[in-house]
C-alpha positions as CSV (number, residue, x, y, z in Angstrom):
1,M,-7.5,-72.7,-6.1
2,R,-10.6,-70.9,-4.9
3,L,-10.6,-68.5,-2.0
4,N,-12.7,-70.8,0.1
5,E,-10.1,-73.6,-0.4
6,I,-7.3,-71.5,1.1
7,P,-6.4,-72.7,4.6
8,Q,-7.7,-70.6,7.4
9,A,-4.2,-69.8,8.8
10,L,-3.0,-68.7,5.4
11,R,-6.1,-66.5,4.9
12,K,-5.4,-64.9,8.3
13,G,-1.8,-64.2,7.2
14,F,-3.0,-62.5,4.1
15,A,-5.5,-60.4,6.0
16,N,-2.8,-59.2,8.4
17,L,-0.5,-58.4,5.6
18,F,-2.9,-56.3,3.6
19,G,-4.6,-54.8,6.7
20,E,-8.0,-56.3,5.9
21,G,-10.3,-56.0,8.9
22,Q,-7.6,-54.4,11.0
23,P,-8.0,-50.8,12.3
24,R,-5.3,-48.4,11.1
25,G,-4.3,-45.2,12.9
26,Q,-4.8,-42.6,14.1
27,F,-1.2,-41.7,13.2
28,F,0.7,-38.6,14.0
29,G,3.4,-36.7,12.2
30,Q,5.9,-34.2,13.3
31,S,6.7,-31.2,11.0
32,E,10.0,-29.3,10.7
33,R,8.6,-26.8,13.1
34,G,8.3,-29.3,15.9
35,N,4.5,-29.5,15.9
36,Y,2.5,-32.8,15.9
37,F,-0.5,-33.2,13.6
38,G,-2.9,-36.1,12.9
39,I,-2.7,-38.2,9.7
40,E,-5.8,-40.0,8.5
41,S,-5.7,-43.8,7.9
42,L,-4.9,-43.6,4.2
43,G,-2.9,-40.4,4.3
44,D,0.8,-39.8,4.3
45,G,1.0,-36.3,5.9
46,W,2.3,-34.6,2.8
47,Q,2.3,-30.8,3.0
48,R,0.6,-30.6,6.4
49,N,0.9,-28.1,9.2
50,L,1.1,-25.1,6.9
51,S,-1.0,-22.8,9.0
52,I,0.6,-19.8,10.7
53,N,-0.1,-17.4,13.5
54,L,0.5,-13.8,12.5
55,S,1.1,-12.8,16.0
56,T,4.1,-15.1,16.3
57,D,5.2,-16.1,12.8
58,R,6.5,-13.0,11.0
59,V,6.7,-13.5,7.2
60,P,8.9,-10.9,5.6
61,A,6.5,-10.4,2.7
62,I,3.6,-9.8,5.0
63,E,5.6,-7.4,7.1
64,G,6.5,-5.6,3.9
65,V,2.9,-5.2,2.9
66,L,1.9,-4.0,6.4
67,H,4.7,-1.5,6.4
68,L,3.9,-0.3,2.9
69,H,0.2,0.5,3.9
70,G,1.2,2.1,7.2
71,S,3.8,4.3,5.5
72,A,1.3,5.3,2.8
73,G,-1.3,6.2,5.5
74,A,1.1,8.3,7.4
75,Q,1.8,10.4,4.2
76,L,-1.8,11.3,3.5
77,E,-2.4,14.9,4.6
78,L,-5.9,15.5,5.9
79,Q,-7.6,18.5,4.4
80,V,-11.2,19.9,4.5
81,F,-12.8,21.7,1.6
82,D,-16.0,23.7,1.3
83,T,-18.0,24.1,-1.9
84,D,-20.5,27.1,-2.2
85,A,-23.6,27.3,-4.4
86,D,-21.5,28.6,-7.3
87,G,-19.2,25.6,-7.2
88,V,-16.2,27.6,-5.8
89,V,-14.0,25.3,-3.6
90,T,-12.1,26.8,-0.7
91,Q,-10.0,25.0,2.0
92,N,-11.5,25.2,5.5
93,V,-8.9,25.5,8.3
94,T,-11.1,26.2,11.2
95,C,-13.7,23.4,11.4
96,P,-13.2,20.5,14.0
97,A,-11.8,18.1,11.4
98,A,-9.2,20.7,10.2
99,R,-8.2,21.4,13.8
100,L,-7.4,17.6,14.2
101,S,-5.4,17.4,11.0
102,A,-2.1,17.8,12.9
103,N,-2.8,16.1,16.2
104,A,-5.6,13.5,16.5
105,N,-5.5,13.5,20.3
106,A,-3.3,14.5,23.2
107,Y,-0.8,11.6,22.7
108,E,-0.8,10.9,19.0
109,T,-0.5,12.8,15.7
110,M,-2.9,12.3,12.9
111,A,-0.1,10.8,10.8
112,D,0.5,8.1,13.5
113,L,-3.2,7.3,13.8
114,Q,-3.6,7.0,10.0
115,A,-0.5,4.8,9.8
116,R,-1.8,2.4,12.5
117,A,-5.3,2.4,10.9
118,F,-4.1,1.4,7.5
119,R,-1.8,-1.2,8.9
120,Q,-4.6,-2.7,11.1
121,V,-7.1,-2.8,8.2
122,V,-4.7,-5.1,6.3
123,E,-3.6,-7.3,9.2
124,F,-7.0,-7.7,10.9
125,G,-9.5,-6.7,8.2
126,H,-10.9,-3.7,10.1
127,A,-10.0,-0.8,12.5
128,A,-12.2,1.2,14.7
129,V,-11.8,5.0,15.2
130,L,-13.5,6.4,18.2
131,A,-14.6,10.1,18.3
132,V,-14.7,11.9,21.7
133,R,-16.9,15.0,21.6
134,D,-16.9,18.2,23.7
135,E,-19.7,20.0,25.4
136,R,-20.9,21.5,22.1
137,H,-21.1,17.9,20.6
138,A,-18.2,18.6,18.3
139,V,-15.5,16.1,17.7
140,A,-12.6,17.1,19.9
141,A,-10.3,14.0,19.6
142,L,-9.9,10.8,17.6
143,H,-8.7,7.5,19.1
144,L,-7.8,4.2,17.4
145,L,-9.1,1.3,19.4
146,D,-6.6,-1.6,19.9
147,P,-7.4,-4.8,18.1
148,G,-9.4,-7.3,20.2
149,T,-10.6,-4.7,22.7
150,W,-13.9,-4.0,20.9
151,D,-16.7,-5.8,19.2
152,V,-20.0,-5.0,17.4
153,V,-23.1,-5.9,19.4
154,V,-26.7,-5.7,18.0
155,D,-29.6,-5.0,20.4
156,P,-31.9,-8.0,19.9
157,T,-35.0,-5.8,20.5
158,T,-34.4,-2.7,18.4
159,R,-31.7,-4.3,16.1
160,T,-29.6,-1.2,16.7
161,P,-25.8,-1.9,16.5
162,F,-23.3,-0.4,18.9
163,I,-19.7,-0.9,20.0
164,S,-18.7,-2.6,23.3
165,V,-15.2,-1.7,24.4
166,N,-13.0,-3.0,27.2
167,Q,-10.7,-0.1,28.2
168,N,-8.7,-2.4,30.5
169,G,-7.7,-5.1,28.0
170,M,-9.0,-7.7,25.6
171,L,-12.7,-8.2,25.1
172,Y,-13.2,-11.9,25.5
173,K,-16.9,-11.8,26.4
174,P,-19.7,-9.1,26.5
175,T,-19.4,-8.8,30.3
176,D,-15.8,-7.6,29.9
177,A,-17.0,-4.3,28.3
178,T,-16.4,-1.2,30.3
179,M,-17.9,1.2,27.8
180,V,-20.8,1.1,25.2
181,V,-20.5,3.5,22.3
182,P,-23.2,4.3,19.7
183,M,-22.3,3.8,16.0
184,R,-22.5,7.6,15.4
185,D,-19.4,8.0,17.5
186,V,-17.4,5.2,15.9
187,F,-16.0,4.8,12.4
188,I,-15.2,1.2,11.4
189,F,-12.6,1.2,8.7
190,K,-12.9,-2.1,6.7
191,W,-10.9,-3.8,4.0
192,S,-13.9,-5.8,2.7
193,A,-17.2,-6.4,4.6
194,R,-17.9,-9.9,5.9
195,R,-20.7,-11.8,4.4
196,N,-22.4,-12.6,7.7
197,N,-21.6,-9.3,9.3
198,P,-21.2,-6.2,7.1
199,L,-20.2,-4.1,10.1
200,L,-16.8,-6.0,10.4
201,G,-14.2,-6.7,7.8
202,D,-12.0,-9.6,6.6
203,S,-8.3,-9.4,6.2
204,P,-6.8,-10.1,2.7
205,L,-4.1,-12.2,4.5
206,K,-6.8,-14.9,4.9
207,A,-6.6,-15.5,1.2
208,A,-2.8,-15.6,1.4
209,A,-2.7,-17.9,4.4
210,K,-1.5,-21.0,2.5
211,A,1.1,-19.0,0.6
212,A,2.4,-17.6,3.9
213,G,2.3,-21.0,5.5
214,I,4.4,-22.5,2.7
215,H,6.9,-19.7,3.0
216,S,7.1,-20.1,6.8
217,V,7.5,-23.9,6.6
218,L,10.2,-23.7,3.9
219,S,12.1,-21.1,5.9
220,D,11.9,-23.3,9.0
221,S,12.9,-26.4,7.0
222,Q,15.9,-24.6,5.6
223,G,16.9,-23.4,9.0
224,A,16.6,-26.9,10.5
225,F,18.7,-28.3,7.6
226,F,21.5,-25.9,7.9
227,Q,21.5,-26.2,11.7
228,N,21.5,-29.9,12.0
229,Q,23.6,-30.8,8.9
230,R,26.8,-29.8,7.2
231,R,26.8,-28.6,3.7
232,P,30.3,-27.7,2.5
233,S,30.9,-24.6,0.4
234,G,33.3,-26.6,-1.8
235,V,35.5,-29.6,-2.1
236,L,39.2,-30.3,-2.4
237,T,40.3,-32.6,-5.3
238,V,43.7,-34.2,-5.8
239,D,44.9,-36.7,-8.4
240,Q,46.7,-38.9,-5.9
241,S,45.2,-41.5,-3.6
242,L,45.4,-40.5,0.0
243,T,45.2,-42.6,3.1
244,R,42.8,-42.0,6.0
245,E,45.6,-40.4,8.0
246,Q,46.6,-38.1,5.1
247,L,43.0,-37.1,4.6
248,A,42.6,-36.2,8.3
249,Q,45.9,-34.2,8.2
250,L,44.9,-32.4,5.0
251,R,41.4,-31.6,6.4
252,G,42.9,-30.2,9.6
253,A,45.4,-28.1,7.7
254,F,42.9,-26.7,5.3
255,D,40.4,-25.9,8.1
256,E,43.1,-24.0,10.0
257,Q,44.0,-21.9,7.0
258,A,40.3,-21.4,6.0
259,K,39.5,-19.7,9.3
260,A,41.0,-16.4,7.9
261,W,38.6,-16.3,4.9
262,A,36.1,-14.1,6.7
263,S,38.9,-11.5,7.3
264,G,40.3,-11.6,3.8
265,G,42.8,-14.5,4.3
266,L,43.8,-16.5,1.2
267,P,44.7,-20.2,1.5
268,I,47.5,-21.4,-0.8
269,L,47.1,-24.9,-2.2
270,T,50.1,-27.0,-3.3
271,G,50.7,-30.5,-4.3
272,G,48.1,-30.5,-7.1
273,L,45.2,-29.6,-4.7
274,K,42.3,-27.9,-6.3
275,F,39.3,-26.2,-4.7
276,Q,35.9,-26.5,-6.4
277,A,33.1,-24.4,-5.0
278,T,29.7,-26.0,-4.9
279,T,26.7,-24.3,-6.5
280,L,23.0,-24.3,-5.9
281,T,21.3,-27.6,-6.5
282,S,18.0,-28.0,-8.4
283,Q,16.2,-28.5,-5.1
284,D,17.6,-25.3,-3.7
285,A,16.6,-23.4,-6.8
286,E,13.0,-24.9,-6.6
287,T,12.8,-23.9,-2.9
288,I,13.8,-20.3,-3.8
289,A,11.4,-20.2,-6.7
290,T,8.6,-21.5,-4.4
291,Q,9.3,-18.8,-1.8
292,R,9.3,-16.1,-4.5
293,L,6.0,-17.4,-5.7
294,S,4.5,-17.3,-2.2
295,N,5.7,-13.7,-1.8
296,E,4.0,-12.8,-5.0
297,E,0.8,-14.5,-3.9
298,I,0.8,-12.5,-0.6
299,A,1.3,-9.2,-2.5
300,R,-1.4,-10.1,-5.0
301,A,-3.9,-10.9,-2.3
302,C,-3.2,-7.5,-0.6
303,G,-3.5,-5.6,-3.9
304,V,0.2,-4.5,-3.9
305,P,2.5,-4.7,-6.9
306,P,5.3,-7.2,-5.9
307,S,8.0,-4.7,-6.9
308,L,7.0,-2.3,-4.1
309,I,7.9,-4.9,-1.5
310,G,11.2,-5.7,-3.2
311,Q,10.1,-8.9,-4.9
312,S,11.0,-8.1,-8.5
313,D,14.6,-7.3,-9.6
314,T,13.4,-5.2,-12.4
315,S,12.1,-2.3,-10.3
316,S,14.0,1.0,-10.1
317,N,13.5,4.5,-9.1
318,A,12.5,5.4,-12.6
319,N,9.4,3.3,-12.7
320,S,8.5,3.4,-9.0
321,S,6.2,6.3,-9.5
322,A,4.3,4.4,-12.2
323,L,3.9,1.4,-9.8
324,I,2.6,3.7,-7.0
325,E,0.1,5.2,-9.4
326,H,-1.0,1.7,-10.4
327,W,-1.3,0.7,-6.7
328,L,-3.2,3.9,-6.0
329,S,-5.7,3.3,-8.8
330,V,-6.5,-0.4,-8.2
331,S,-6.2,-0.8,-4.4
332,L,-5.0,1.9,-2.2
333,G,-7.3,4.5,-3.7
334,G,-10.4,2.6,-2.6
335,L,-9.1,2.4,1.0
336,I,-8.4,6.1,1.0
337,N,-11.9,6.9,-0.3
338,R,-13.5,4.7,2.4
339,F,-11.4,6.4,5.1
340,E,-12.4,9.8,3.8
341,R,-16.1,9.0,3.7
342,G,-16.0,7.4,7.1
343,L,-14.5,10.5,8.6
344,D,-17.1,12.6,6.9
345,R,-19.9,10.6,8.6
346,L,-18.1,10.9,11.9
347,F,-17.8,14.7,11.6
348,A,-21.4,15.0,10.1
349,H,-20.2,16.3,6.7
350,D,-22.6,15.8,3.8
351,G,-19.7,15.2,1.3
352,R,-20.9,17.9,-1.1
353,T,-20.8,21.3,0.6
354,R,-18.1,20.1,3.0
355,R,-15.8,17.0,2.6
356,I,-12.6,15.6,3.9
357,D,-9.8,14.9,1.4
358,L,-6.6,13.0,2.1
359,N,-4.0,14.6,-0.1
360,T,-1.9,12.0,-2.1
361,D,0.7,14.4,-3.4
362,A,3.4,13.0,-1.0
363,L,2.8,9.5,-2.5
364,L,3.1,10.7,-6.1
365,R,6.1,13.0,-5.5
366,L,8.3,12.7,-8.5
367,N,11.9,13.7,-9.1
368,L,12.8,17.3,-9.6
369,Q,13.0,17.2,-13.4
370,T,9.7,15.4,-13.8
371,R,8.0,17.8,-11.4
372,A,9.4,20.8,-13.2
373,E,8.1,19.6,-16.6
374,S,4.7,18.8,-15.1
375,Y,4.4,22.2,-13.3
376,S,5.4,24.0,-16.5
377,K,2.7,22.3,-18.5
378,M,0.1,23.0,-15.8
379,I,1.0,26.8,-15.8
380,Q,1.1,27.1,-19.6
381,G,-2.2,25.3,-19.8
382,G,-3.9,27.6,-17.4
383,I,-4.6,24.9,-14.9
384,T,-2.7,26.4,-11.9
385,S,-1.0,29.6,-11.0
386,P,2.8,30.0,-10.3
387,N,2.2,30.8,-6.6
388,E,0.1,27.5,-6.2
389,V,3.1,25.6,-7.6
390,R,5.5,27.5,-5.3
391,R,3.3,26.7,-2.3
392,R,3.4,23.0,-3.1
393,E,7.2,23.1,-3.2
394,G,7.4,25.0,0.1
395,L,8.4,28.4,-1.5
396,S,7.1,31.8,-0.7
397,P,4.7,33.5,-3.2
398,V,5.9,36.1,-5.7
399,V,4.2,39.4,-6.8
400,G,1.9,38.8,-9.7
401,G,2.0,35.0,-9.4
402,D,-1.6,34.5,-8.3
403,G,-3.1,34.9,-11.8
404,V,-3.7,32.1,-14.2
405,W,-1.7,32.3,-17.4
406,L,-2.7,31.2,-20.9
407,Q,-1.0,31.6,-24.2
408,R,-2.7,33.8,-26.7
409,Q,-2.6,31.4,-29.6
410,M,-4.9,29.1,-27.7
411,T,-8.3,30.1,-29.2
412,N,-11.8,28.8,-28.7
413,V,-13.2,26.6,-31.5
414,D,-16.3,28.7,-31.9
415,L,-14.2,31.9,-32.2
416,L,-12.0,30.3,-34.9
417,A,-14.9,30.4,-37.5
418,Q,-15.5,34.1,-36.8
419,L,-11.8,34.9,-37.1
420,N,-11.6,33.0,-40.4
421,A,-14.6,34.8,-41.8
422,A,-13.2,38.2,-40.8
423,E,-9.8,37.4,-42.4
424,L,-11.5,36.2,-45.6
425,Q,-13.6,39.5,-45.8
426,G,-10.4,41.5,-45.3
427,K,-8.8,39.8,-48.3
428,V,-11.9,40.7,-50.6
429,Q,-11.8,44.4,-49.7
430,P,-9.2,46.8,-51.2
431,A,-5.9,46.6,-49.5
432,H,-5.5,50.4,-49.2
433,V,-8.5,52.7,-48.6
434,A,-8.0,56.4,-48.6
435,A,-8.7,57.8,-45.2
436,A,-11.3,60.6,-44.9
437,P,-9.8,64.0,-44.0
438,T,-10.1,64.7,-40.4
439,K,-11.3,68.1,-39.2
440,N,-9.4,70.4,-37.0
441,I,-12.0,71.1,-34.4
442,A,-9.9,73.5,-32.4
443,A,-9.2,75.7,-35.4
444,E,-12.8,75.8,-36.3
445,V,-13.8,76.9,-32.8
446,I,-11.2,79.7,-32.8
447,S,-12.3,80.9,-36.2
448,A,-16.0,80.9,-35.2
449,F,-15.1,82.9,-32.0
450,R,-13.3,85.5,-34.0
451,T,-16.1,85.9,-36.5
452,A,-18.6,86.4,-33.7
453,R,-16.4,89.2,-32.1
454,R,-16.1,91.1,-35.4
455,R,-19.8,91.1,-35.8
456,A,-20.4,92.2,-32.3
457,S,-18.0,95.2,-32.8
């Protein structure tokens, strides 16, 4: 039968059955988190509503990354070094930057400011440090601006950028600004510059948004499951057939005895009863593996080894220093260098004759045995003096410990050829050469004096 031969009523029924010519949707779905989202006409809503809000949804892996960067920033000691024309480097303790190394302003230490700056640069992609100058135009205080209270504005006429700041709250529109600051008085600390605006930065958490959303949804889904459903920790088995009344009586008796499990109570089963504990199902194992993978994705996007946020079970105190060195070389070191050079620009340092250095010794502090071996090799190799090592360990200097020591058997390569030639020449010459008689000059002087007296008399 051809299509045109099908009765009109039957064709209409087929059209209604397969949805031909009938509008479908828009449909809405509800996620485990209680939010509604739209579903397209041919969609099923699978893996939707995975976006998160960092201000309200706290993912443990993200908090671990933020805490790790903030803790690292707090341990970086700000130091200023001067280099003269001969290349001699000395530490400067009197310049404006050195005076702010302890306290950044009247209410915050430099360690607190650095901790907040390194945390903000990961969470928001950038952080703004404002310099307040005194009557001599020297930097007298540093202030870290709160996120959302400032923005970069470019003058449309001169194309000069500056910072607009709202000291009373959030900066929603340009008219909310209460202060305009030139760029010479602001240092914008960025994770990575934006493509459309290099003066601002992008957070690495944007790349980890899907991984964080999956982690958050899985956690909420598990919480909803355990809250709304019962999952027993085990089952009781018996070889006999029990009636409904016997099952209810047995369940009540076992629940009454099981209440003491949390305090160390031990139920005793009789009559052939056996308790079999339930284990993780394959779905539970897959959920845990997915959450672990999302944590690794978050750490990877932020340039942090997963072991430093407690992700890997293979990490230990023995290899933690190697992990920190790796993190310092591939990710954190770049942030530190950008923070140093930004402060140099703020304090008008040229970076050559005077520069700011954030000391990373506190991050790389090893155990006592490893430090002792390292210090011993540095002293024997002439790299550092004993008193420099003692100062690093917080010990007082000792007399004679300011000099650099070097073992005598360490000889320059050019001098080795001369020593070998001299040694070879000594072997060719006779082993024992008679020494020339030495003259007694005093006896000769006395004899000459006596001879002169006899002639005079």
